[in-house]
C-alpha positions as a printed NumPy array, in Angstrom:
array([[ -0.176,   0.195,  -0.272],
       [  1.151,   3.468,  -0.577],
       [  2.712,   5.184,   2.797],
       [  0.298,   7.554,   4.366],
       [  0.878,  10.756,   6.199],
       [ -0.379,  10.14 ,   9.846],
       [ -0.884,  11.914,  13.221],
       [ -0.392,   9.508,  16.102],
       [ -2.304,  10.27 ,  19.253],
       [ -1.402,   7.759,  21.972],
       [ -0.056,   7.969,  25.811],
       [  0.699,   4.583,  27.498],
       [  2.583,   1.379,  26.63 ],
       [ -0.444,  -0.171,  25.098],
       [ -0.1  ,   2.495,  22.334],
       [  3.2  ,   1.479,  21.604],
       [  3.276,  -1.552,  19.46 ],
       [  0.802,   0.358,  17.135],
       [  3.187,   3.129,  16.644],
       [  6.064,   0.996,  15.839],
       [  3.809,  -1.057,  13.414],
       [  3.159,   1.898,  11.728],
       [  6.692,   3.057,  11.185],
       [  7.695,  -0.491,  10.26 ],
       [  4.949,  -0.333,   7.422],
       [  6.444,   2.524,   5.742],
       [  3.79 ,   5.339,   7.085],
       [  4.86 ,   8.973,   7.607],
       [  4.396,   9.816,  11.194],
       [  4.396,  13.436,  10.732],
       [  3.444,  14.175,  14.54 ],
       [  3.13 ,  12.135,  17.713],
       [  0.571,  13.74 ,  20.168],
       [  1.049,  12.526,  23.972],
       [ -0.342,  13.757,  27.096],
       [  2.19 ,  15.595,  29.313],
       [  4.654,  14.143,  31.425],
       [  3.49 ,  12.987,  34.958],
       [  5.18 ,  12.603,  38.258],
       [  5.852,   8.689,  38.877],
       [  6.88 ,   6.161,  41.821],
       [  7.723,   7.013,  45.406],
       [  9.925,  10.119,  44.414],
       [  7.261,  11.358,  42.   ],
       [ 10.157,  11.927,  39.382],
       [  8.95 ,  13.678,  36.046],
       [  8.407,  10.858,  33.607],
       [  7.86 ,  11.106,  29.802],
       [  4.937,   8.607,  28.706],
       [  5.692,   5.578,  26.791],
       [  4.433,   6.886,  23.566],
       [  6.792,  10.021,  23.605],
       [  9.605,   8.121,  24.403],
       [  9.096,   5.457,  21.472],
       [  8.482,   8.624,  19.097],
       [ 11.7  ,  10.696,  20.217],
       [ 13.926,   7.402,  19.798],
       [ 12.477,   6.996,  16.3  ],
       [ 13.159,  10.707,  15.695],
       [  9.698,  12.215,  15.49 ],
       [  8.171,  15.44 ,  16.245],
       [  6.329,  15.141,  19.302],
       [  3.595,  17.688,  21.114],
       [  2.38 ,  17.041,  24.35 ],
       [ -0.678,  19.691,  24.815],
       [ -2.604,  20.19 ,  28.43 ],
       [ -5.716,  20.674,  26.393],
       [ -6.807,  19.99 ,  22.744],
       [-10.599,  21.18 ,  22.346],
       [ -9.835,  24.751,  22.112],
       [ -6.179,  24.715,  21.415],
       [ -5.607,  26.799,  18.013],
       [ -2.02 ,  26.442,  18.174],
       [ -2.456,  22.421,  17.735],
       [ -5.329,  22.952,  15.367],
       [ -3.077,  25.352,  12.878],
       [ -0.054,  22.694,  13.428],
       [ -2.497,  19.91 ,  12.306],
       [ -3.936,  21.924,   9.582],
       [ -0.447,  22.563,   7.95 ],
       [  0.583,  18.956,   8.276],
       [ -2.947,  17.896,   6.544],
       [ -2.803,  14.067,   7.215],
       [ -4.426,  11.397,   5.505],
       [ -5.375,   9.822,   8.81 ],
       [ -5.403,  10.669,  12.95 ],
       [ -4.531,   7.48 ,  14.479],
       [ -5.546,   7.122,  17.892],
       [ -4.779,   4.522,  20.55 ],
       [ -5.147,   5.274,  24.508],
       [ -4.72 ,   8.759,  24.279],
       [ -6.733,   9.397,  26.811],
       [ -8.427,  12.848,  25.799],
       [-11.663,  13.141,  23.867],
       [-11.169,  14.409,  20.376],
       [-12.875,  17.466,  19.3  ],
       [-14.974,  17.82 ,  16.164],
       [-12.579,  19.845,  14.308],
       [-10.053,  17.073,  14.823],
       [-12.553,  14.921,  13.996],
       [-13.432,  16.587,  10.691],
       [ -9.679,  17.181,   9.687],
       [ -8.141,  14.247,   7.713],
       [ -9.566,  12.546,   4.625],
       [ -9.773,   9.348,   5.821],
       [-10.83 ,  10.418,   9.342],
       [ -9.702,   9.668,  12.703],
       [ -9.054,   5.708,  13.053],
       [ -9.263,   4.217,  16.915],
       [ -8.092,   1.079,  17.941],
       [-10.472,   0.034,  21.008],
       [ -9.574,  -2.999,  23.028],
       [-13.014,  -4.474,  23.06 ],
       [-15.54 ,  -6.53 ,  20.526],
       [-17.87 ,  -2.99 ,  20.228],
       [-20.47 ,  -2.24 ,  21.026],
       [-19.573,  -4.028,  24.202],
       [-17.205,  -2.332,  26.778],
       [-17.281,   1.028,  25.605],
       [-15.343,   3.292,  27.718],
       [-11.821,   3.561,  29.612],
       [-11.227,   0.326,  30.576],
       [-12.62 ,  -2.117,  28.535],
       [-10.084,  -4.98 ,  29.151],
       [-10.56 ,  -4.722,  33.173],
       [-14.364,  -4.726,  32.908],
       [-14.369,  -7.592,  30.424],
       [-12.367,  -9.671,  32.597],
       [-14.254,  -8.445,  35.683],
       [-17.303,  -9.424,  33.862],
       [-16.598, -13.018,  33.506],
       [-16.166, -13.059,  29.808],
       [-14.739, -15.719,  27.817],
       [-13.599, -13.807,  25.133],
       [-12.627, -10.066,  23.939],
       [-10.707,  -8.38 ,  21.187],
       [ -9.942,  -5.228,  19.098],
       [-11.901,  -3.214,  17.073],
       [-10.87 ,  -0.627,  15.106],
       [-13.343,   2.199,  14.147],
       [-13.807,   5.767,  12.878],
       [-14.193,   8.184,  15.683],
       [-17.091,  10.557,  16.014],
       [-18.434,  12.839,  19.251],
       [-19.99 ,   9.939,  20.931],
       [-18.113,   7.637,  23.293],
       [-16.863,   4.892,  21.129],
       [-19.902,   5.136,  19.18 ],
       [-18.305,   5.243,  15.851],
       [-18.844,   2.763,  12.755],
       [-16.448,  -0.452,  13.002],
       [-13.735,  -1.135,  10.28 ],
       [-12.148,  -4.256,  11.489],
       [-12.285,  -6.593,  14.571],
       [-10.469,  -9.623,  15.937],
       [-11.548, -12.313,  18.796],
       [ -9.04 , -13.581,  21.383],
       [ -9.986, -15.809,  24.11 ],
       [ -9.738, -14.902,  27.757],
       [ -7.885, -17.973,  29.817],
       [ -9.673, -18.561,  33.061],
       [ -6.368, -17.491,  35.006],
       [ -5.887, -14.613,  33.076],
       [ -5.795, -11.172,  34.472],
       [ -6.343,  -7.736,  32.806],
       [ -2.548,  -7.289,  33.184],
       [ -2.305, -10.516,  30.992],
       [ -4.261,  -9.183,  28.238],
       [ -3.201,  -5.956,  28.11 ],
       [  0.079,  -6.942,  26.151],
       [ -1.763,  -9.662,  24.674],
       [ -4.364,  -6.897,  23.288],
       [ -1.834,  -4.312,  22.268],
       [  0.632,  -6.388,  20.156],
       [ -2.242,  -8.189,  18.051],
       [ -3.954,  -4.81 ,  17.668],
       [ -0.803,  -3.321,  16.077],
       [ -1.225,  -5.211,  12.61 ],
       [ -4.942,  -4.774,  12.736],
       [ -4.369,  -1.076,  12.537],
       [ -1.876,  -1.751,   9.604],
       [ -4.723,  -3.675,   7.699],
       [ -7.233,  -1.063,   8.588],
       [ -5.376,   1.752,   7.169],
       [ -4.627,  -0.269,   4.089],
       [ -8.293,  -0.794,   3.442],
       [ -9.465,   2.573,   4.141],
       [ -7.151,   3.794,   1.692],
       [ -7.582,   1.403,  -0.975],
       [-11.679,   1.651,  -0.195],
       [-11.84 ,  -2.253,   0.437],
       [-13.185,  -1.931,   3.867],
       [-16.637,  -0.173,   4.648],
       [-17.393,   1.034,   7.874],
       [-20.765,  -0.315,   9.443],
       [-22.718,   1.123,  12.084],
       [-22.645,  -0.421,  15.843],
       [-25.784,  -1.716,  17.244],
       [-26.441,   0.473,  20.332],
       [-28.885,  -2.114,  21.842],
       [-26.182,  -4.248,  22.368],
       [-23.716,  -1.582,  24.144],
       [-22.195,  -2.025,  27.436],
       [-20.195,   0.461,  29.492],
       [-16.614,   0.311,  31.146],
       [-16.325,   3.411,  32.986],
       [-12.814,   4.771,  34.218],
       [-12.151,   2.641,  37.181],
       [-12.216,   3.862,  40.818],
       [-10.456,   2.798,  44.122],
       [-13.963,   1.763,  45.61 ],
       [-14.463,  -0.994,  42.478],
       [-11.741,  -2.997,  44.439],
       [-13.595,  -3.313,  47.576],
       [-15.037,  -6.718,  48.251],
       [-18.628,  -6.868,  48.54 ],
       [-19.577, -10.489,  49.973],
       [-23.276,  -9.971,  50.526],
       [-23.463,  -8.668,  46.565],
       [-21.046, -11.197,  44.672],
       [-20.582, -14.782,  44.475],
       [-17.012, -16.444,  45.137],
       [-16.818, -16.934,  41.038],
       [-17.609, -12.83 ,  40.707],
       [-15.047, -11.785,  43.388],
       [-12.572, -13.87 ,  41.732],
       [-13.331, -12.382,  38.109],
       [-13.445,  -8.883,  39.603],
       [-10.025,  -9.752,  41.648],
       [ -8.814, -10.758,  38.062],
       [ -9.984,  -7.876,  36.219],
       [ -8.727,  -5.088,  38.395],
       [ -5.15 ,  -5.953,  38.27 ],
       [ -3.028,  -4.198,  38.67 ],
       [ -5.248,  -1.619,  40.188],
       [ -7.203,  -1.37 ,  42.373],
       [ -7.097,  -5.073,  42.871],
       [ -9.229,  -6.491,  45.99 ],
       [ -9.326,  -5.214,  49.402],
       [-11.833,  -5.682,  52.267],
       [-11.768,  -4.694,  56.265],
       [-10.748,  -6.622,  58.898],
       [-11.348,  -5.533,  62.626],
       [-11.441,  -2.032,  61.299],
       [ -8.018,  -2.115,  59.231],
       [ -8.001,  -2.431,  55.27 ],
       [ -6.925,  -6.154,  54.494],
       [ -5.742,  -6.317,  50.98 ],
       [ -6.012,  -9.979,  49.222],
       [ -3.094, -10.377,  46.968],
       [ -4.332, -14.068,  45.758],
       [ -7.451, -15.752,  45.988],
       [ -9.529, -18.663,  44.634],
       [-13.184, -20.438,  44.482],
       [-12.747, -22.814,  46.918],
       [-14.892, -24.792,  49.919],
       [-13.83 , -25.058,  53.088],
       [-14.482, -28.901,  54.298],
       [-13.314, -31.386,  51.349],
       [-16.131, -33.683,  51.973],
       [-19.109, -32.004,  50.54 ],
       [-20.261, -28.466,  50.702],
       [-20.315, -26.675,  54.113],
       [-23.253, -25.202,  55.812],
       [-23.891, -21.835,  54.08 ],
       [-22.399, -18.627,  55.805],
       [-23.568, -15.189,  56.375],
       [-21.593, -13.033,  53.759],
       [-18.161, -12.243,  55.076],
       [-18.227, -14.821,  58.01 ],
       [-14.951, -16.575,  57.975],
       [-13.94 , -20.082,  58.395],
       [-10.516, -21.402,  59.365],
       [ -9.667, -24.66 ,  58.245],
       [ -6.217, -26.379,  57.836],
       [ -4.327, -23.083,  58.309],
       [ -6.314, -22.136,  55.062],
       [ -8.955, -19.208,  55.34 ],
       [-12.177, -19.003,  53.61 ],
       [-14.892, -16.262,  53.438],
       [-18.788, -16.856,  52.663],
       [-20.035, -14.88 ,  49.772],
       [-23.148, -14.577,  48.246],
       [-25.609, -17.307,  47.348],
       [-23.789, -19.698,  49.77 ],
       [-20.526, -19.851,  48.04 ],
       [-17.061, -19.549,  49.529],
       [-13.814, -18.009,  48.69 ],
       [-10.193, -18.962,  49.733],
       [ -7.913, -16.173,  50.469],
       [ -4.775, -17.51 ,  49.412],
       [ -2.147, -14.463,  50.062],
       [ -3.26 , -11.292,  52.286],
       [ -1.889,  -8.154,  53.628],
       [ -2.991,  -6.282,  56.544],
       [ -2.832,  -2.6  ,  56.288],
       [  0.843,  -1.482,  57.624],
       [  2.162,  -5.378,  57.824],
       [  3.687,  -7.479,  55.162],
       [  2.079,  -9.796,  52.164],
       [  1.574, -13.177,  53.687],
       [  0.573, -16.399,  52.759],
       [ -2.783, -17.104,  54.815],
       [ -1.078, -19.918,  57.267],
       [  1.527, -17.072,  57.96 ],
       [ -0.794, -14.406,  58.462],
       [ -2.931, -16.753,  60.816],
       [ -0.23 , -17.599,  62.538],
       [  0.442, -13.939,  63.262],
       [ -2.739, -12.971,  63.747],
       [ -5.235, -15.719,  65.604],
       [ -9.099, -15.11 ,  64.405],
       [-12.433, -16.997,  65.687],
       [-14.451, -18.755,  63.541],
       [-17.187, -16.37 ,  63.926],
       [-15.21 , -13.308,  62.908],
       [-16.227, -11.53 ,  59.637],
       [-14.491,  -9.256,  56.954],
       [-16.269,  -6.331,  55.54 ]])
């Protein structure tokens, strides 16, 4: 295919494989647009986002505007470039109407879900948390709605029972890169025809909040809580309260406290200790085993060691 003149908008590591694939395919990236440098780590050192680092290493021009909606300087810069397409991958900002209308092939987005399912900022996390057995990538033309634009191409990928959202990030990022290259080729030669989304099948994947990691044993079954733990890795994870202190659950599994048949139902949040293993009752008479825990201000410990350091009665409760 003929090389295209592109503007690339992206910020985190998820966007890097697509940027690299576009360069490898021979496209000309006239400008990389990324969010500003942010403080990172305990020392709060100002750090460039991964897309900026990759772009600079490739000798690309980079800009990092604080805002883009009414940014006359950025608008003039993009109008001067006159890109064939603007590629958007996890940029983290809403693309304004003037920018959507600028390129002849449109603003093309890579979204890590099978749209119209999981529209929003955290599609990978919510797909795993929802217990889905498959997910994928969608390339689409952006419009003013939240991930509502017409679909270009899709690829389906399985979610293994033990996979976390953190595991899937790299898989989807790398598989989405060639999908974007193929999408641009199809848009350029007219072989891809955009198709509208079915809004009736849409679901939302909003930005995660710290409270999403709070375990509600009365609301969710053991399987649902395990799926949420898988989906909310690495953040906000899973946590509850023990005797008024925050208890982080680093590893868990669905399991009953009695090897011989099902135990008597427990009140949600009730714990049961058996053979130095720690179980907690969840909704609909299900049980969750807490395998690795960390009490606020303490070390991360396996359940047996945790119980040695903090004896608990069988009628103790979490939450």
